[in-house]
LUMTOR-539561 format. One record per residue (C-alpha): residue in three letters; x negated, y, z. Coordinates in steps of 0.02 Angstrom, whole numbers, plus 50000, padded with zeros to 5 digits. Each point is the difference from the previous one (the first is absolute). Layout:
N
alaXYZ...
***
This chain:
746
met516225167049793val498584987950040arg498435001149894glu499064984349948asp498475006350093asp500975000050164val500584981949991ser498924989250112val499674981549987asp500954997250163glu501575008149927leu499874989449844ser499904984150102gln501525003450110val501214991649878ser499124983249992ser498434995550092phe499004984450032gly500045004950182asp501914997850009val499844981250015lys499404993450167pro498184995049972met499324982950042arg498934998350153leu498205004549962arg498574988650046ala498365006950062gln498384995849912tyr499254995550168pro501434995450119ala499765002650186asp500424981750034ser498764993449871val498834986350060glu498625006349886asn498745011850077his499305015549917val498254994350047glu499514981750016tyr498215000750062ile498725012050070leu498184995249969val498375007050069ala498284995949931ser498265006650039phe498254998449931asp498724990950106ile498165002149954asp499684981550034arg501634991649946gly500585011849862ser501865003849978val500984992950148met501874999350034glu500265006650177his501884999450027gln501584994449911tyr501715004650067pro501284992750032gly499054984249948pro498724993449877ile500425003349818ser499804985249885gly498465000049889asp498135001950013glu499595012050142thr498255003349934met500675004849829leu501285011750080ala498665008250106glu498905002749846leu501455008049906met500335011350149leu498185005850001pro499575004749820asp498265002749929gln499065015650054thr501345004250128his498655005250125met499565014349881arg501685008450034ser500865004850162gln501694994249934asp500664989449858trp501674992649949thr500254983249916ile501504990949930phe500104981649960phe501354986849980leu500284983050080his500994985549927lys500714992950160asp500864983150016thr501855003450029ser500754982549996gln500645001550178glu500725017349965glu500904993449847glu500804986250104glu500625013150124lys500705010949859glu500914985149925ala500764996050170arg500615018150014arg500744999149825glu500934984150046arg500725007950157arg500585015149900arg500804988849868lys500954990550133gly500565016250080lys500605006449832gln501004984049967lys500825001650171glu500485018149964asn500754995349832gln501074986550083asp500645012050132val500945011349879asp501205007050130gly498595006550108glu499065008349858asp499555018250028thr498765012849941thr498654992850113ala500164982949921gly499895007849829ala498475009450054glu499184984050063glu500404991349836tyr499205014349906asp498494999250114asp499814981549966asp499965002549812asp498805014450017tyr498904990250118ser499814985649878glu499695011949857ser498665009450095glu499084984050043asp499994994549819glu499325016849946met498665000450135asp499194983549952pro500094998449810asp498204993749987gly499974989450156pro499585004350181pro499775018750027leu498255006550021val499335005850167tyr499325017549973val498525004650111leu499535018050039asn498295000950080leu499075014450083val498124999450035asn499165012050121thr498145001950032lys499455008450161gln498185004050031asp499314992250160asn498144999250038thr500254987050136val500414986149875lys498774991249884arg500605007549837gly500275017350070ala501854999749960ile501604990750045val501064994649853lys501794994350031ala501494997349886met501854998550040ala501284993449875ile501894999649992cys500814985449908thr501745003449931arg501224994049867his500455018049959pro499125006849846phe500095017850071leu498584995850120his499265017549983ile501285006550126tyr499034991350138lys498395010149974pro500305012850141leu500394985950123leu498464990349949leu498905015250029leu500685002250176ala499944981550041leu498204997149943glu499435015150101glu500904992750150tyr499194983149969phe498265007750008arg500475006250174ala500904984150054pro499484984849895val501314988350075met501474990249933glu501245011750085thr499485013949882leu500534989349851ala501604994950087ser500545018050031leu499735004249815tyr500914984249943asn501515003550110ala500075018449953leu499974996449813asn501334986650009ala501125011350104met500095012249853asp501835002449953leu500374999149813ser501784993650020leu500745016349931leu499124997849833pro501384993649882lys499714986349874leu500315006849825ser500434990449843gln498824997649854phe500835014149900glu500025011650150asn498154996950028phe499595004549820val501055015950001leu499265005750166gln498234997949934ala500435008949837thr500605016050084asp499235012950116ala501675004550081lys499704999450187asp501824995650039met500234986149873phe501074986350083ile500095010050161glu501744992350016lys499204983050032phe499005006650146glu501525008950071gln501034984149986ile498744989250091ile499905013250138arg501904999250017gln499894981150013arg498715001450139arg501045012650097ser501524988949984glu499024985150066glu499335010250146ala501745006550043glu500654982149999arg498624994250116ala500265014950117ser501844995550016leu499614982650067pro500124997250189ser498244992950002ala499265015549917ser498395006350078ser499465018050024ala498924998649845asp501534994849898met501005014550069gln498685012849947arg500415007749832lys498535001449881asn499775013249867tyr499784993949822ala499695011049850pro499824995849815pro498255002349927arg499455016549925asp499394990449847thr500854983549958his498434993949912glu499234997750173phe500704993650163glu499325008550155ser499704990050157arg498745000250140val498914988150100leu499745003050185tyr498204994750034asn499215003150171gly501315013250034val499625009349838pro501435000749871val499184997649829pro501115005249853ile500154987249860lys500705002149823val500554984049914pro500395000449813thr501834996349967val499634991149836leu498484989749953ser499654995049822pro499284982949960glu498104999550010thr499935015850107val498924997250153gly499305013350114asp499675018349965phe499075003549838ser499975013049862leu500234996449816val499475018049966lys498324996950084leu499724983849905ile500425008049832gln498915015250032thr498524989250057phe499854991649830ser500735013849890thr498785014050042pro498404991549935his500954993849847met500615017449957thr498335008750029gln498854987149921pro500934985649916gln499074983649978pro500584985949885phe500584983250068ala499504983449928leu501504995249894his501204986850068pro501734997049924his500914999250168leu499135014950081thr499525013049869thr501705001749919ser499575017449936gly498234996149947ala498295002750076tyr500555016450080thr501574993250081his500365009650160pro499244990750151ile501674999850092ile500824991549850val498554987549997leu500314996650185val501884997649977asn499704988649850ala498804989650105leu501304998650138leu501414995449880thr498964986849911gln499384992750165lys498165003949988arg498774999150146ile499765017750066ile498725006650124phe500055017250080leu498235004350058gly499705013650128his498144999750041asn499645010550156arg501855004050011pro501164995550146ser500864983249977gly501665008950025glu499695009749838val499804984349894ala501514992250086glu501075015149953ala499414998749819val500504981649993leu501725003550073ala500265014849882ala499524989249850cys501284986850050ala501375013150013leu499445007949836ala500254984249897ser501574995150095gly500935016349971gly501174994150137met500614986349882leu498694986649970arg499344988150133gly498514988550019phe498605012450035val499955002850188arg500084981450041his498374997649904ala499175016050059phe498545001450121pro499935018150058tyr498334996550080thr498824985049986asp498144996550004leu498684988249930thr500314986550130lys501734996949928val499575000749814asp500254981349976asp501805001250061leu500275015849898leu499474992149836lys501284986050024val501415012749982pro500505003749819gly500285018349962phe499445006850170ile499895018550044ala498645002650129gly499155014450090val498164998750047thr498615011350061asn498514989049960pro499155005149836ala499444982049971phe501704996849918ser499565011949858tyr498534988949949lys501104984649980pro501095003349845glu500544981749999trp500955003450162trp501145013449927asp500825005849839leu500165018550045leu498915009650122cys500675016650068asp498625010350080leu500785012550119pro498485011350033thr499675002949814gly501804998949940arg499504988049861met500684983249945lys499054986049916ile500674985149903ser498984984350034asn498954993249857lys500504982750063ile501875002949979glu500944986949902leu500735005549833pro501814994949962gln500474988549858ala501065005649852thr501854999850043glu501634997749909gly500425018350023gln498385005649921val500264988449850phe501825005649984phe499595018449976gln498454997149896ser501004989249880gln501185014749974gly498565011849961ile500185009750164pro498315004550078val499724992650173gly498915008750127ile499635017149923tyr498435007050078pro499775018949983ser498195005149984gly499095013350099gly500165006050178asp501195014249959ser501804993850005lys500695015349912gly500594995849827ala499594981550025val501284986449966asp500964995550158pro501074984949955thr500354994850180gly500375017750062asp498814997350148thr498885014749958his501475011949994phe500684992650161met498365002550094glu499875017949939asn501745003750068leu499604991050161leu498415010050029thr500955016049961ser501274995550135ile498604996850124ala499175016649956asn501685008750026arg500144991850173his501614990749965gly499634988550145glu499774981550036asn501834995249979ala500095007849826ile498434990449945arg500704983750067ala501635003249907lys499045002749837trp499064983850023arg501614990750036ser500675006749834trp498414994049912val500134982550074leu501854999249960lys499665005149820phe498634986849987ala501184986450064arg501375005149877ile498755000449856ala499414982650052ala501794993849994ala500265007549826phe498334992449946glu500534982550054glu501685001749915thr499185006049838val498624987049995tyr500784984950086gly501855003249967ala500495001550184ser499335007050163ala500114994050179leu499915018450049phe501705003149921val501054991750134gly501834999849950ser499705007949830his501394989349925glu501285008650112thr499475017449943glu500254994749819glu501834994850023asn500635017749971val501014999650160tyr500005018850020gly500005004349816val498105001349989ser498614987249985gly498114999450003his498654997850129gly498185004350034tyr498845014249955val500545012649868trp498905006149856pro500485013449874asp499734987949854glu499384982449959ile498295005949940ser499645008850165lys500554984450093leu498854988149904arg498545012250013glu500145001450189leu500274981350023ala498464996449894ala498965012250104asn500524990850160val499734982349932his498444995950101arg500605007950161val501694991349994glu499294983149951gly498745001450142trp501395003950124arg501134985749946asn498954986950091thr499795008950167arg500764999050173ser500825017049985tyr500874994949838tyr500804984450073ser500455008950162phe500825013849899ile501094987449907gln500584992950167asp500375017450067leu501015004649844ala501044984250017arg500385003850184gln500415018149963trp501144995249856glu501104989750114lys500245015150114arg500335013149866pro501775007150008val500035003449811arg499374986349885gly500925002349837ile499015015449949asp498175004950004leu500175017250078his498165004049974his500104995849815gln501575010449972his499305015050094asp498384998849899lys501015000449840leu500785016450057arg498275006550044cys498964994049851leu501114997649847lys500965011549884leu501734992350016thr501595003349906his501505006650095asp500814982949998gln498424991350063ser499765012150144ala501874999350039ala499904981150020ile498575001750125tyr500845013650104leu501644990350005ala499084984150049leu499065008450143ala501605007950066arg500984984049982cys498784988650091val500025011950150glu501895001949995glu500354981349985ala498874996250148gly501185010150109gly501484989049953pro501595003349898lys500895016450029pro501884999550036ser500515013249873pro498685004549871ser500055017249924pro499945002749811ser498145004050010asp499694983050081thr500744990449853asp498384999049903leu499134992750151ser501224985450015thr500634995749826thr498504989049961thr500014990850166thr499614981649975ser500724985850100arg498284995750067ser499225015150083leu498124999450023thr499955014550122ile500214987750142ala498414991750060asn499794981150006asp501104998450153pro501834995349969asp500505006850170arg499335017349962lys501415010249927pro500005017549923gly500125013350133glu499135014650082gln498454990050045leu499774993149824gln500255017349926tyr498755007050126asp498714987149941thr500415003249817val499665018550016leu498374995850088gln499524988549856leu500315014349878leu498995012250106cys498534987849999val499795002149811ile500115019050008pro498835004150145glu499995018050057thr498125000949970asn500304998449813ser501545007249914gly501344996950130leu501785002049937phe499495011049852tyr500334987449861val501614994150081ser500615017950015leu499745002849813gly501604989949979leu500935015350067phe499645008349832his500584985349893pro501255004849862arg501234986550056gln501145005250141asp500184982250069val498114998650016arg499875016550093ala501384994450118ala499134983350030val498355008750040val500905011450123lys500724984850090leu498284991950002leu499195015650073glu501395001250129arg499584982550060ile498175004950009ile500395016050096glu501024990150127his498564987850023pro498845003150150ala498474998749888gly500795006749841arg500385016850080his498125003450008phe499844996549814trp501465011749966ala499165013650102thr498474999649886leu501025001049840gly499875016449904lys501325013650019phe500444999549816ala500554981750014lys500975003750159leu500955014049913ala500434988049860phe500624987450129phe501235012650075arg500535006049827val500504982249950lys500934997950165arg500985016049965glu500444993349827glu500644984050078gly501035009950125arg500835010249862glu500404984349900ala500774991850153lys501145015050027thr500594999849819
***
């Protein structure tokens, strides 16, 4: 007799697995045959006592723009006071010629696809793979450039070497790497070696060797994941999540090498078999760069969230401004958009509010390295983005100085890092000043106050207080209508308990997601409809036996109270870049969603937050099970337990995305399970609330939940969620399966 404890996930997935169907050919994020380089330019600047900041070399050619300005950015203020300093800045490079080349490549791929479609008799798996690559290629290009030409990210290293033979007594040189990759921090070890080499040999060949070594880095075994796969990978700490993708792309490479080796023209290099191994942690891809005979290990993040540039720490940013506030709180000057919890609003909440409502923000680090203020700027962008919102990095200046203040003030809602204290004496230049050495923030006395809005009038006319400001510096016992005070307390507890950077980022993503959903409910309540509810009409058609969309509150009073508390913050956000970009992103994502006739997040929140009747909860469990089952296609001979999943099938199924050629099957079911896992991330409750359906009084509901969990167990990502589920729920799962087995025998 086999005990439930002894049944492994592998044994459960032997009957039906997503791996049984031959997978489509995977495309690499950075293909080996790509025409795009990892690094586009290498720059070297130096400080001359007579001429100031001077650009010495540019490789492989001159970069467009003002050379003097670039040299000044590469040599920040007071750099001679430190032996080493890092700087990051961005360039908006003209890419009209590159766009023409991309369009020509797209046209060639389209013609090749049409030719393959005409030649039906010669179609094989390779042709199908190329067709898949073409779709994926176009999709990736659209996702890369949603705001226009991609930024050029510049990582700059400054070194100061004492030398009594020169006028100033020191030689100051800076070397910068210009790349389109936002993970530019991986190049730091190479930049350290290269700049040291340049001090010994200040010639163009030194730059050329670094340029060639960096662009020879092989990232072609890093698979391109879908939007849902990216989210799930970031939401879990499992080191082997989607390891199957890496194994598959390795098999593809070995197959290609074996094919080349079999050709008569194969060289000795083609005949040599290389060893490939999947990564130890799928969150990072390990490669290496061979520079001057030294193999330098490199770790590239598998997934990058929007607005995530470089290597920064949210924990460090939060602690910098939280510690002074906790030990000696000081009141802020009240502003409706910023102090949403009153004069003693937590500084981090003030910062996020300023970012969301597109205020001008300065991070000041007097007598601090420029790299420190740059990290604070990048962390702030990621903080407000939560991996969801865009529009911050493109208007960020990780480091700038007084000579560029005129250009800075032309940018609405900038986020800038400076080291010159003169900025603090010009409150008309900024709306929020964040002083890194003291850990204090200051709201400008020149900040513009917002006008009264429709939302404010709407709630005031109903007698609901808008903008409740608790008094006193002690938050305990004070009114917390927005929930921000409670959130920050939990966040600081997590930091104190050393939960780690990933856990803090996940919490902030949840906060930003909640804010966006509250904003959508606010618009629907005040204005009657919301652009943030893309496709809400489809979720109200009761296709799966349930309806509803958006954020869930326990009752109407709680809903109105929280909406009223967020009036100013939401109204301030509704006219910003990030708001309009988010609407565009939601529209694009909606077209790609495998399940559109049900708001999975809304239904799961109802299970989590509300006290439902047995019939109400049964409808939700049956709907979740049915949408996953239908995505896999009709079954040839349904069992009695499947009847409830198919009796309410409508003639127009909304499980299929907006592509008439995409039929139900293993791939659609794979994506549907991923979509469900995205609303129940492992970092929160996981499968707990879904598993409660195993204890439902109705037998058909228990059977449906078992089938749903079986699909999740079979899923490459779902098996990790099953592994974290409690033993009590797993025992209930096997108990229901035994009941089904006995009924089938009788």
